[in-house]
PDB file with SEQRES, HELIX, SHEET and CRYST1 records, atoms N, CA, C and O in Angstrom:
SEQRES   1 A   59  UNK UNK UNK UNK UNK UNK UNK UNK UNK UNK UNK UNK UNK          
SEQRES   2 A   59  UNK UNK UNK UNK UNK UNK UNK UNK UNK UNK UNK UNK UNK          
SEQRES   3 A   59  UNK UNK UNK UNK UNK UNK UNK UNK UNK UNK UNK UNK UNK          
SEQRES   4 A   59  UNK UNK UNK UNK UNK UNK UNK UNK UNK UNK UNK UNK UNK          
SEQRES   5 A   59  UNK UNK UNK UNK UNK UNK UNK                                  
HELIX    1 AA1 UNK A    3  UNK A   29  1                                  27    
HELIX    2 AA2 UNK A   37  UNK A   58  1                                  22    
CRYST1    1.000    1.000    1.000  90.00  90.00  90.00 P 1           1          
ATOM      1  N   UNK A   1     124.846 107.859 128.403  1.00  0.00           N  
ATOM      2  CA  UNK A   1     124.132 107.576 127.169  1.00  0.00           C  
ATOM      3  C   UNK A   1     125.118 107.011 126.152  1.00  0.00           C  
ATOM      4  O   UNK A   1     126.289 107.390 126.129  1.00  0.00           O  
ATOM      5  N   UNK A   2     124.646 106.136 125.345  1.00  0.00           N  
ATOM      6  CA  UNK A   2     125.481 105.467 124.359  1.00  0.00           C  
ATOM      7  C   UNK A   2     125.793 106.396 123.185  1.00  0.00           C  
ATOM      8  O   UNK A   2     124.892 107.031 122.637  1.00  0.00           O  
ATOM      9  N   UNK A   3     127.071 106.476 122.798  1.00  0.00           N  
ATOM     10  CA  UNK A   3     127.484 107.359 121.704  1.00  0.00           C  
ATOM     11  C   UNK A   3     126.909 106.920 120.374  1.00  0.00           C  
ATOM     12  O   UNK A   3     126.697 107.747 119.488  1.00  0.00           O  
ATOM     13  N   UNK A   4     126.654 105.637 120.223  1.00  0.00           N  
ATOM     14  CA  UNK A   4     126.087 105.134 118.966  1.00  0.00           C  
ATOM     15  C   UNK A   4     124.664 105.677 118.777  1.00  0.00           C  
ATOM     16  O   UNK A   4     124.279 106.035 117.664  1.00  0.00           O  
ATOM     17  N   UNK A   5     123.903 105.737 119.836  1.00  0.00           N  
ATOM     18  CA  UNK A   5     122.546 106.278 119.754  1.00  0.00           C  
ATOM     19  C   UNK A   5     122.564 107.766 119.435  1.00  0.00           C  
ATOM     20  O   UNK A   5     121.751 108.244 118.645  1.00  0.00           O  
ATOM     21  N   UNK A   6     123.482 108.493 120.043  1.00  0.00           N  
ATOM     22  CA  UNK A   6     123.589 109.928 119.792  1.00  0.00           C  
ATOM     23  C   UNK A   6     123.984 110.179 118.338  1.00  0.00           C  
ATOM     24  O   UNK A   6     123.400 111.028 117.664  1.00  0.00           O  
ATOM     25  N   UNK A   7     124.978 109.433 117.865  1.00  0.00           N  
ATOM     26  CA  UNK A   7     125.426 109.587 116.478  1.00  0.00           C  
ATOM     27  C   UNK A   7     124.349 109.247 115.473  1.00  0.00           C  
ATOM     28  O   UNK A   7     124.185 109.957 114.481  1.00  0.00           O  
ATOM     29  N   UNK A   8     123.606 108.170 115.709  1.00  0.00           N  
ATOM     30  CA  UNK A   8     122.543 107.795 114.777  1.00  0.00           C  
ATOM     31  C   UNK A   8     121.395 108.811 114.814  1.00  0.00           C  
ATOM     32  O   UNK A   8     120.767 109.067 113.787  1.00  0.00           O  
ATOM     33  N   UNK A   9     121.122 109.380 115.968  1.00  0.00           N  
ATOM     34  CA  UNK A   9     120.079 110.409 116.058  1.00  0.00           C  
ATOM     35  C   UNK A   9     120.493 111.665 115.296  1.00  0.00           C  
ATOM     36  O   UNK A   9     119.671 112.283 114.620  1.00  0.00           O  
ATOM     37  N   UNK A  10     121.763 112.041 115.406  1.00  0.00           N  
ATOM     38  CA  UNK A  10     122.251 113.210 114.671  1.00  0.00           C  
ATOM     39  C   UNK A  10     122.197 112.963 113.168  1.00  0.00           C  
ATOM     40  O   UNK A  10     121.770 113.836 112.413  1.00  0.00           O  
ATOM     41  N   UNK A  11     122.624 111.783 112.726  1.00  0.00           N  
ATOM     42  CA  UNK A  11     122.578 111.462 111.294  1.00  0.00           C  
ATOM     43  C   UNK A  11     121.144 111.419 110.764  1.00  0.00           C  
ATOM     44  O   UNK A  11     120.875 111.877 109.654  1.00  0.00           O  
ATOM     45  N   UNK A  12     120.231 110.872 111.557  1.00  0.00           N  
ATOM     46  CA  UNK A  12     118.835 110.840 111.142  1.00  0.00           C  
ATOM     47  C   UNK A  12     118.264 112.244 111.036  1.00  0.00           C  
ATOM     48  O   UNK A  12     117.528 112.542 110.095  1.00  0.00           O  
ATOM     49  N   UNK A  13     118.589 113.107 111.983  1.00  0.00           N  
ATOM     50  CA  UNK A  13     118.133 114.490 111.921  1.00  0.00           C  
ATOM     51  C   UNK A  13     118.687 115.220 110.712  1.00  0.00           C  
ATOM     52  O   UNK A  13     117.962 115.970 110.058  1.00  0.00           O  
ATOM     53  N   UNK A  14     119.963 115.014 110.404  1.00  0.00           N  
ATOM     54  CA  UNK A  14     120.562 115.647 109.230  1.00  0.00           C  
ATOM     55  C   UNK A  14     119.925 115.138 107.948  1.00  0.00           C  
ATOM     56  O   UNK A  14     119.699 115.905 107.013  1.00  0.00           O  
ATOM     57  N   UNK A  15     119.635 113.839 107.905  1.00  0.00           N  
ATOM     58  CA  UNK A  15     118.989 113.261 106.732  1.00  0.00           C  
ATOM     59  C   UNK A  15     117.622 113.893 106.502  1.00  0.00           C  
ATOM     60  O   UNK A  15     117.279 114.233 105.369  1.00  0.00           O  
ATOM     61  N   UNK A  16     116.845 114.051 107.558  1.00  0.00           N  
ATOM     62  CA  UNK A  16     115.530 114.663 107.419  1.00  0.00           C  
ATOM     63  C   UNK A  16     115.634 116.122 106.983  1.00  0.00           C  
ATOM     64  O   UNK A  16     114.842 116.583 106.161  1.00  0.00           O  
ATOM     65  N   UNK A  17     116.597 116.843 107.525  1.00  0.00           N  
ATOM     66  CA  UNK A  17     116.768 118.251 107.172  1.00  0.00           C  
ATOM     67  C   UNK A  17     117.172 118.390 105.702  1.00  0.00           C  
ATOM     68  O   UNK A  17     116.710 119.300 105.014  1.00  0.00           O  
ATOM     69  N   UNK A  18     118.028 117.494 105.224  1.00  0.00           N  
ATOM     70  CA  UNK A  18     118.494 117.582 103.842  1.00  0.00           C  
ATOM     71  C   UNK A  18     117.460 117.096 102.829  1.00  0.00           C  
ATOM     72  O   UNK A  18     117.410 117.606 101.710  1.00  0.00           O  
ATOM     73  N   UNK A  19     116.637 116.123 103.202  1.00  0.00           N  
ATOM     74  CA  UNK A  19     115.678 115.569 102.254  1.00  0.00           C  
ATOM     75  C   UNK A  19     114.361 116.331 102.195  1.00  0.00           C  
ATOM     76  O   UNK A  19     113.646 116.231 101.198  1.00  0.00           O  
ATOM     77  N   UNK A  20     114.018 117.092 103.236  1.00  0.00           N  
ATOM     78  CA  UNK A  20     112.738 117.785 103.271  1.00  0.00           C  
ATOM     79  C   UNK A  20     112.558 118.777 102.123  1.00  0.00           C  
ATOM     80  O   UNK A  20     111.486 118.784 101.518  1.00  0.00           O  
ATOM     81  N   UNK A  21     113.549 119.620 101.783  1.00  0.00           N  
ATOM     82  CA  UNK A  21     113.343 120.546 100.650  1.00  0.00           C  
ATOM     83  C   UNK A  21     113.147 119.825  99.319  1.00  0.00           C  
ATOM     84  O   UNK A  21     112.365 120.276  98.481  1.00  0.00           O  
ATOM     85  N   UNK A  22     113.844 118.720  99.120  1.00  0.00           N  
ATOM     86  CA  UNK A  22     113.679 117.971  97.875  1.00  0.00           C  
ATOM     87  C   UNK A  22     112.284 117.340  97.797  1.00  0.00           C  
ATOM     88  O   UNK A  22     111.665 117.341  96.733  1.00  0.00           O  
ATOM     89  N   UNK A  23     111.800 116.815  98.892  1.00  0.00           N  
ATOM     90  CA  UNK A  23     110.461 116.221  98.907  1.00  0.00           C  
ATOM     91  C   UNK A  23     109.397 117.281  98.652  1.00  0.00           C  
ATOM     92  O   UNK A  23     108.427 117.028  97.937  1.00  0.00           O  
ATOM     93  N   UNK A  24     109.570 118.466  99.234  1.00  0.00           N  
ATOM     94  CA  UNK A  24     108.623 119.556  99.010  1.00  0.00           C  
ATOM     95  C   UNK A  24     108.633 119.991  97.545  1.00  0.00           C  
ATOM     96  O   UNK A  24     107.579 120.283  96.980  1.00  0.00           O  
ATOM     97  N   UNK A  25     109.807 120.037  96.930  1.00  0.00           N  
ATOM     98  CA  UNK A  25     109.923 120.399  95.517  1.00  0.00           C  
ATOM     99  C   UNK A  25     109.233 119.354  94.630  1.00  0.00           C  
ATOM    100  O   UNK A  25     108.527 119.708  93.686  1.00  0.00           O  
ATOM    101  N   UNK A  26     109.437 118.070  94.936  1.00  0.00           N  
ATOM    102  CA  UNK A  26     108.803 117.013  94.145  1.00  0.00           C  
ATOM    103  C   UNK A  26     107.286 117.063  94.261  1.00  0.00           C  
ATOM    104  O   UNK A  26     106.583 116.865  93.270  1.00  0.00           O  
ATOM    105  N   UNK A  27     106.776 117.325  95.457  1.00  0.00           N  
ATOM    106  CA  UNK A  27     105.326 117.397  95.625  1.00  0.00           C  
ATOM    107  C   UNK A  27     104.730 118.600  94.900  1.00  0.00           C  
ATOM    108  O   UNK A  27     103.621 118.519  94.371  1.00  0.00           O  
ATOM    109  N   UNK A  28     105.456 119.706  94.874  1.00  0.00           N  
ATOM    110  CA  UNK A  28     104.957 120.908  94.224  1.00  0.00           C  
ATOM    111  C   UNK A  28     104.925 120.757  92.704  1.00  0.00           C  
ATOM    112  O   UNK A  28     104.006 121.258  92.057  1.00  0.00           O  
ATOM    113  N   UNK A  29     105.912 120.078  92.126  1.00  0.00           N  
ATOM    114  CA  UNK A  29     106.047 119.987  90.676  1.00  0.00           C  
ATOM    115  C   UNK A  29     105.576 118.668  90.091  1.00  0.00           C  
ATOM    116  O   UNK A  29     105.794 118.424  88.905  1.00  0.00           O  
ATOM    117  N   UNK A  30     104.946 117.817  90.867  1.00  0.00           N  
ATOM    118  CA  UNK A  30     104.461 116.545  90.341  1.00  0.00           C  
ATOM    119  C   UNK A  30     103.092 116.751  89.691  1.00  0.00           C  
ATOM    120  O   UNK A  30     102.333 117.623  90.114  1.00  0.00           O  
ATOM    121  N   UNK A  31     102.771 115.955  88.664  1.00  0.00           N  
ATOM    122  CA  UNK A  31     101.460 116.085  88.028  1.00  0.00           C  
ATOM    123  C   UNK A  31     100.348 115.566  88.939  1.00  0.00           C  
ATOM    124  O   UNK A  31     100.583 114.726  89.807  1.00  0.00           O  
ATOM    125  N   UNK A  32      99.147 116.073  88.731  1.00  0.00           N  
ATOM    126  CA  UNK A  32      98.004 115.616  89.519  1.00  0.00           C  
ATOM    127  C   UNK A  32      97.635 114.188  89.119  1.00  0.00           C  
ATOM    128  O   UNK A  32      97.814 113.783  87.970  1.00  0.00           O  
ATOM    129  N   UNK A  33      97.123 113.445  90.076  1.00  0.00           N  
ATOM    130  CA  UNK A  33      96.754 112.053  89.832  1.00  0.00           C  
ATOM    131  C   UNK A  33      95.458 111.987  89.036  1.00  0.00           C  
ATOM    132  O   UNK A  33      94.526 112.752  89.282  1.00  0.00           O  
ATOM    133  N   UNK A  34      95.410 111.080  88.095  1.00  0.00           N  
ATOM    134  CA  UNK A  34      94.207 110.818  87.312  1.00  0.00           C  
ATOM    135  C   UNK A  34      93.403 109.723  88.021  1.00  0.00           C  
ATOM    136  O   UNK A  34      93.963 108.984  88.830  1.00  0.00           O  
ATOM    137  N   UNK A  35      92.102 109.606  87.732  1.00  0.00           N  
ATOM    138  CA  UNK A  35      91.300 108.578  88.414  1.00  0.00           C  
ATOM    139  C   UNK A  35      91.817 107.152  88.197  1.00  0.00           C  
ATOM    140  O   UNK A  35      91.696 106.325  89.100  1.00  0.00           O  
ATOM    141  N   UNK A  36      92.382 106.841  87.041  1.00  0.00           N  
ATOM    142  CA  UNK A  36      92.891 105.493  86.790  1.00  0.00           C  
ATOM    143  C   UNK A  36      94.200 105.205  87.495  1.00  0.00           C  
ATOM    144  O   UNK A  36      94.583 104.043  87.626  1.00  0.00           O  
ATOM    145  N   UNK A  37      94.896 106.234  87.951  1.00  0.00           N  
ATOM    146  CA  UNK A  37      96.178 106.034  88.623  1.00  0.00           C  
ATOM    147  C   UNK A  37      96.011 105.389  89.995  1.00  0.00           C  
ATOM    148  O   UNK A  37      96.907 104.689  90.466  1.00  0.00           O  
ATOM    149  N   UNK A  38      94.875 105.620  90.633  1.00  0.00           N  
ATOM    150  CA  UNK A  38      94.661 105.055  91.962  1.00  0.00           C  
ATOM    151  C   UNK A  38      94.555 103.542  91.916  1.00  0.00           C  
ATOM    152  O   UNK A  38      94.935 102.862  92.869  1.00  0.00           O  
ATOM    153  N   UNK A  39      94.045 103.015  90.822  1.00  0.00           N  
ATOM    154  CA  UNK A  39      93.931 101.564  90.693  1.00  0.00           C  
ATOM    155  C   UNK A  39      95.322 100.928  90.680  1.00  0.00           C  
ATOM    156  O   UNK A  39      95.518  99.850  91.241  1.00  0.00           O  
ATOM    157  N   UNK A  40      96.278 101.587  90.047  1.00  0.00           N  
ATOM    158  CA  UNK A  40      97.641 101.070  89.999  1.00  0.00           C  
ATOM    159  C   UNK A  40      98.299 101.125  91.369  1.00  0.00           C  
ATOM    160  O   UNK A  40      99.278 100.416  91.599  1.00  0.00           O  
ATOM    161  N   UNK A  41      97.804 101.930  92.270  1.00  0.00           N  
ATOM    162  CA  UNK A  41      98.331 101.997  93.632  1.00  0.00           C  
ATOM    163  C   UNK A  41      97.634 100.995  94.546  1.00  0.00           C  
ATOM    164  O   UNK A  41      98.281 100.340  95.363  1.00  0.00           O  
ATOM    165  N   UNK A  42      96.325 100.877  94.409  1.00  0.00           N  
ATOM    166  CA  UNK A  42      95.542 100.069  95.341  1.00  0.00           C  
ATOM    167  C   UNK A  42      95.678  98.576  95.060  1.00  0.00           C  
ATOM    168  O   UNK A  42      95.750  97.787  96.003  1.00  0.00           O  
ATOM    169  N   UNK A  43      95.716  98.162  93.787  1.00  0.00           N  
ATOM    170  CA  UNK A  43      95.784  96.730  93.484  1.00  0.00           C  
ATOM    171  C   UNK A  43      97.044  96.054  94.024  1.00  0.00           C  
ATOM    172  O   UNK A  43      96.922  95.002  94.651  1.00  0.00           O  
ATOM    173  N   UNK A  44      98.249  96.597  93.818  1.00  0.00           N  
ATOM    174  CA  UNK A  44      99.413  95.938  94.441  1.00  0.00           C  
ATOM    175  C   UNK A  44      99.367  95.957  95.963  1.00  0.00           C  
ATOM    176  O   UNK A  44      99.830  95.018  96.610  1.00  0.00           O  
ATOM    177  N   UNK A  45      98.811  97.021  96.540  1.00  0.00           N  
ATOM    178  CA  UNK A  45      98.689  97.094  97.989  1.00  0.00           C  
ATOM    179  C   UNK A  45      97.767  95.988  98.507  1.00  0.00           C  
ATOM    180  O   UNK A  45      98.075  95.340  99.507  1.00  0.00           O  
ATOM    181  N   UNK A  46      96.658  95.776  97.840  1.00  0.00           N  
ATOM    182  CA  UNK A  46      95.750  94.697  98.229  1.00  0.00           C  
ATOM    183  C   UNK A  46      96.372  93.326  97.992  1.00  0.00           C  
ATOM    184  O   UNK A  46      96.153  92.405  98.778  1.00  0.00           O  
ATOM    185  N   UNK A  47      97.141  93.181  96.922  1.00  0.00           N  
ATOM    186  CA  UNK A  47      97.799  91.908  96.645  1.00  0.00           C  
ATOM    187  C   UNK A  47      98.813  91.560  97.739  1.00  0.00           C  
ATOM    188  O   UNK A  47      98.870  90.417  98.194  1.00  0.00           O  
ATOM    189  N   UNK A  48      99.597  92.528  98.152  1.00  0.00           N  
ATOM    190  CA  UNK A  48     100.577  92.289  99.217  1.00  0.00           C  
ATOM    191  C   UNK A  48      99.860  91.996 100.527  1.00  0.00           C  
ATOM    192  O   UNK A  48     100.254  91.092 101.263  1.00  0.00           O  
ATOM    193  N   UNK A  49      98.805  92.758 100.823  1.00  0.00           N  
ATOM    194  CA  UNK A  49      98.044  92.499 102.041  1.00  0.00           C  
ATOM    195  C   UNK A  49      97.410  91.118 102.041  1.00  0.00           C  
ATOM    196  O   UNK A  49      97.407  90.435 103.065  1.00  0.00           O  
ATOM    197  N   UNK A  50      96.873  90.703 100.898  1.00  0.00           N  
ATOM    198  CA  UNK A  50      96.300  89.362 100.785  1.00  0.00           C  
ATOM    199  C   UNK A  50      97.347  88.276 100.943  1.00  0.00           C  
ATOM    200  O   UNK A  50      97.091  87.248 101.570  1.00  0.00           O  
ATOM    201  N   UNK A  51      98.534  88.501 100.373  1.00  0.00           N  
ATOM    202  CA  UNK A  51      99.615  87.515 100.501  1.00  0.00           C  
ATOM    203  C   UNK A  51     100.069  87.395 101.945  1.00  0.00           C  
ATOM    204  O   UNK A  51     100.308  86.288 102.427  1.00  0.00           O  
ATOM    205  N   UNK A  52     100.191  88.511 102.637  1.00  0.00           N  
ATOM    206  CA  UNK A  52     100.575  88.479 104.053  1.00  0.00           C  
ATOM    207  C   UNK A  52      99.498  87.793 104.881  1.00  0.00           C  
ATOM    208  O   UNK A  52      99.813  87.017 105.782  1.00  0.00           O  
ATOM    209  N   UNK A  53      98.236  88.068 104.588  1.00  0.00           N  
ATOM    210  CA  UNK A  53      97.144  87.409 105.310  1.00  0.00           C  
ATOM    211  C   UNK A  53      97.167  85.901 105.061  1.00  0.00           C  
ATOM    212  O   UNK A  53      96.918  85.117 105.977  1.00  0.00           O  
ATOM    213  N   UNK A  54      97.465  85.494 103.830  1.00  0.00           N  
ATOM    214  CA  UNK A  54      97.569  84.063 103.513  1.00  0.00           C  
ATOM    215  C   UNK A  54      98.706  83.423 104.291  1.00  0.00           C  
ATOM    216  O   UNK A  54      98.543  82.331 104.836  1.00  0.00           O  
ATOM    217  N   UNK A  55      99.848  84.081 104.351  1.00  0.00           N  
ATOM    218  CA  UNK A  55     100.967  83.529 105.102  1.00  0.00           C  
ATOM    219  C   UNK A  55     100.651  83.424 106.587  1.00  0.00           C  
ATOM    220  O   UNK A  55     101.032  82.452 107.239  1.00  0.00           O  
ATOM    221  N   UNK A  56      99.952  84.427 107.122  1.00  0.00           N  
ATOM    222  CA  UNK A  56      99.570  84.372 108.537  1.00  0.00           C  
ATOM    223  C   UNK A  56      98.570  83.249 108.792  1.00  0.00           C  
ATOM    224  O   UNK A  56      98.605  82.603 109.839  1.00  0.00           O  
ATOM    225  N   UNK A  57      97.687  83.022 107.837  1.00  0.00           N  
ATOM    226  CA  UNK A  57      96.687  81.975 108.003  1.00  0.00           C  
ATOM    227  C   UNK A  57      97.332  80.588 107.938  1.00  0.00           C  
ATOM    228  O   UNK A  57      96.879  79.659 108.608  1.00  0.00           O  
ATOM    229  N   UNK A  58      98.385  80.450 107.135  1.00  0.00           N  
ATOM    230  CA  UNK A  58      99.061  79.159 107.007  1.00  0.00           C  
ATOM    231  C   UNK A  58      99.915  78.806 108.223  1.00  0.00           C  
ATOM    232  O   UNK A  58     100.234  77.638 108.444  1.00  0.00           O  
ATOM    233  N   UNK A  59     100.276  79.794 108.993  1.00  0.00           N  
ATOM    234  CA  UNK A  59     101.131  79.508 110.158  1.00  0.00           C  
ATOM    235  C   UNK A  59     100.319  79.168 111.330  1.00  0.00           C  
ATOM    236  O   UNK A  59     100.863  78.898 112.401  1.00  0.00           O  
TER     237      UNK A  59                                                      
END                                                                             
């Protein structure tokens, strides 16, 4: 087995172990979403999806 793959797997596992408690803390202490906040999430997502679809259609 390649040592580079083993090393990257170990680093990825350590990264997940170290970041999981911080992510759980952020989710617990974040404010609840308001109904207008979803529009700010969905509109850029649709814009990027539309742009990618346009690029695919042009090719």
